[in-house]
N, C-alpha and C positions, 0 to 999 in steps of 0.2 A: 445448795450447800456444796454438792459435789463439784459443781462448776467452779465455785470459788476456790476449792482445794486444787483443782486441776490447773487453774490459772496461776495460782500461787506457787505451784511446784517449779523447781529449777531443773535444768538439764543435768544429767549425771556428771558431765564434765565440769559444769559450773559449781555443782554441789560439792564436788571433790576439792574445790579450791575455796575453802572457807577460812575463817580466822584461826581455827584449831588445827588445820592441816599444815603439812610441811610445805616449804617452798618448792621442793623438788616435785611434789605431787601437783602443785599449782602450775609449774612450768610444763609438766607432761600434759596436763589438761589443756593448757593454752596451745601447745604444739599440736595436739590432736585436733582442736578446733580449726587452727590455721591450715592443717593438712586437708581437712574436709572441705574448707572453703576453696583451696587451691584446686582440688580435684573437681569440684563443681564448676569452677571457672573454666578449667580445661575441657570439661565435657561440653559446656555450652559453646565454647569457641570451636570445638570439633564439629558440633552439629551445624554451626553456621558455615564452616569451611567446606564440609563434605559436598553440598550441592554445587559449589563453584568448581571443586576438583572434578566432579562428574561431568559438568558441562564442558570444561576445558579438555578433559580427556576424550570425550565423545566427539566434539566438534573441532578440535584443534590437533591434539596429539595423534589420534588414530589416523586422520587424513594425512598428516605429515609423514607418518610411518609408511602409509600406502604410497605416497609420492616418492619417498626415499627408496622403497623397494623397486618401484617402476624405473627410477633413474639408473639402477644397477642391472636392469634386464637388457641384455644385448639382443640384437636382431640376428636372425638366421642361426648360425651355429655358434654364436658368441657365448650363449648360455648365461648362467647366473652364478655368481656375480660377475659383472663385466664393466670395464671402464670405457666402453666404446663411446657412450654419449658424452662423457666428460672429456675424452680426448678430442672429440669433434668440437666441443664448445671452447676448449682452451687452446687448440692448435690451428683451427680454421681462421685465416686472416679476416674473413668477413665478420665473424662473430666477435673476434677480438676488437675490430674497429667499432662494432656496435657497443661493446662494453666500454671502450674508451670514450665514445661520444656520450654515452649515458652518464659516466662519471663526470665528464666535462660539463654537461648540462646541470648535474647536481651541484657541482662546486660553484658554477656561475650563479645559480639560483640562491645558493647559500650566501655568497658574498653580497649580492644585491639585497637580500633580505636583511643582512646585518647593517648595510648602509642605510636602508630605509627604516628598519625597525628600531635601531638604537635611539634615534632622537625621539620617536614616539614613545617607546618604552620608558626612556629617562623622564620625559615630561609627565607621563602618567604616574610614575613613581614618586614625583615631587608634588603631586596634587593632594588636596585634602581627601580623606576617605569617602566622604559623600559625593564629591565631584568625580573621584576616580571610579566609583561604582558604575556611573552612567557610561563612562568611556569604555570600561571593560565590557559592558553589554553591547556597545557598538562594535567592539573588536570581535567579540564572540559570535555576533549575529550572522556573519557570512558562513560560519562553520555549521550552523543549523540548517542551511539550505542543501539540497541534493546536489551532488557533483555534476550530474547531467544538466540540471537547470543552470548552474553556473557556466558550464562550458557552452551551452546553447546561447546563453546571454552574450558571451564573448563572440560567438559566431555572428550574432546580430550586430554587435558593435563594430567588428573588424571586417565584415563582408564588403563586397564591391559596392553594394547599395546601402551599406550600413551607416551608422551615426558618424563614425570618424571620417569616412570618405565624404559624406554629405557636408560636414563642417569644413573640411579642407577645400571642397569645391566652392562653397559659399564664401569663404574668406579669400578665394582667389590664389591659394597657395599652390594648387595643382590644377591642371586643365582637364585631366581625365582621371577616373577612379584608379587607385593604386591597389595592387594585390598585397593585402596585409596579412592574409592567412596562408597556411601551408608552407611555413618556413620556420627556421629555428628561432628567430627573435620573437615571433608570436607565441611559440610554445613557452619560451622563457618568461614572457610577460604574464601569461595566464598561470603558470606554475608559481611564480612569485606571489601573485595576488591570492592564490589559493592558500599558500602555506605561510604567508607573512604574519598572520595572527599568532602562530606558534612562537615566532621569534619575539614579537612584541610582548606577549605575556611572560615569556621566560625572562626577558631582560627586566621587565617591570617588577617581577617578584623578587629580584635581587636588589634592584635600586631602592626599593622600599626599605630594605634592611641596612642601607648605607646611611650612617649618621651625617646629616647636613653640616654638623659642626666641623667635620674634616675638610669640607670645601671652604668653609669660612676661615679655618686655620690656614689653609693654603693661600687664600686671598690676603690674609694678614701678613703673610711672609712675602708679599709683593709678587706672587706668582700670577701670571696671566690666566685667562680662562682656558686657553689652549693647553698650557702647562698643567693646569689643574685637571683638565679632562684626560690628558695623556698619562699623568703620573699618579693620579688619585682615583678618578672615577672609573676609567677603563680597567685598571688592574682589579679593582674591587668588583666590577661588573662581569669579570671574565667567566665565572661559573654560569651565569645566565646566558652569556653569549655562546659558550660551548654547548650548553644544553639545547638552546634554540637551534644552533647549527646542526646538531645531531638529528633533531626532529625534521628540520627542513631538508637536509640531505637525504635521509632515508626515505622520506615521503616523495621526494622528487625523482630519485632513481628508480623507485618502484611504481611510478605512475604509468598507466597505460591508456586511460580514457582520454586524457588531454592530448598526448602525442598523436593518438589515432584520429581524433576529430579536428584538432587545431593544426597539427602538422601534416596530416595526410600521409601520402607515400614518400614524401620528400624527407621527413624526419623519422628516423628509426631509433627507437629506444628499446631496451631489453624487455621492458614490460609488455610492449606491443608484440615483440617476437614470441614471448612465452604464450601470450593469448592466442596468437595464430597457430603455434605448434600444437597446443592442446585442444582448442575448440574448432579450429578450421581444418588442420591436417590430421587431427587425432593421433599425433605422435606424442603419446604420453611420456615415453621414456626420455626423449631429448628435451621436451618442455620441462619435465621434472628436474633434469640435470641443470638446465639454465636457471630454474627457480631456486635450487639449492645453492648454486654459486652466488646468486644475488642475495640470498638469505645470509650466507657466510660473510659477504661483503658488508651488509648492514650490521651484522653482529660485531664484526671487527671495529667498525666505526663507532658503534654504541659503546663497546668496551673501552676503546681508546678515549672517548669523551668522558666516561665515568672516571677513568684513571686520572685524566687531566683535571677534572673538577675536584677530585679528592686531593690532588697535590696542591691546587690553588687554595682549598680550604685549610689544609695543614699549614701552608705557608702563611696564610692570614692569621691563623691562631698562634703561630710562632712569633709573628711580628707583634701581635697583641700582648 
């Protein structure tokens, strides 16, 4: 009997909101219930976010602060803080050339990725969902492999006794094996193949949202496929192109395993220089300064791409 009474009881807030009570009291009770619900949601969200904040703080923020402090520690009588390492990185012609070559490699990899990735991303965006799912798996599959495995696979393919030279000799195109490794083109090829999936997926995610009726309307207006591509598809796909370009560029300029193993000593990129300064020469101050300059470069590129994407989206909504 007691259990039935307890089940049948209402909460004080709901009991206050009965047919005999005023509307104001009912509104206060409803506001109190919504406040309690909001507080419980905030508490549960905070409990889920706190572990992530701790992990990021312990394994990312604190090490970055340590590197930042090391970059401002001068040698000898320079003391702290000192801009000695930043002056060396930004005023030495050798390191300026390395930065310029690194940016050049990153831009070239980005343009090639756009050229190769746009047709694939567009085709995948126009597939049926079931068919697209399998192609997405094929595109993502290389990203699940270890970078070392991928690089050593390219070493086997491009070596003097590798698959490519064997095919060229068998077909009679060359008489002797060619040196396909330890040069700039080999590094660009491997970097493009590594980061091309990011461009394909970024473009595909935007093309899926483009209404095919727009292309049909362009065709009905007697526009050729090239005109439709240039004046309809490309402008609407620009957010995906910009996002993919940002990912490919930042990943290319910060790469150090591929330039070291594929390019050797002939190809110098800033990632390899940072690796040598910190782990080979134990020059933590100068290596940290180079790393933060590279970090600032990638932040500027990412921020510029986000601003451009926002402008493209605002322009699209304005036209709509």
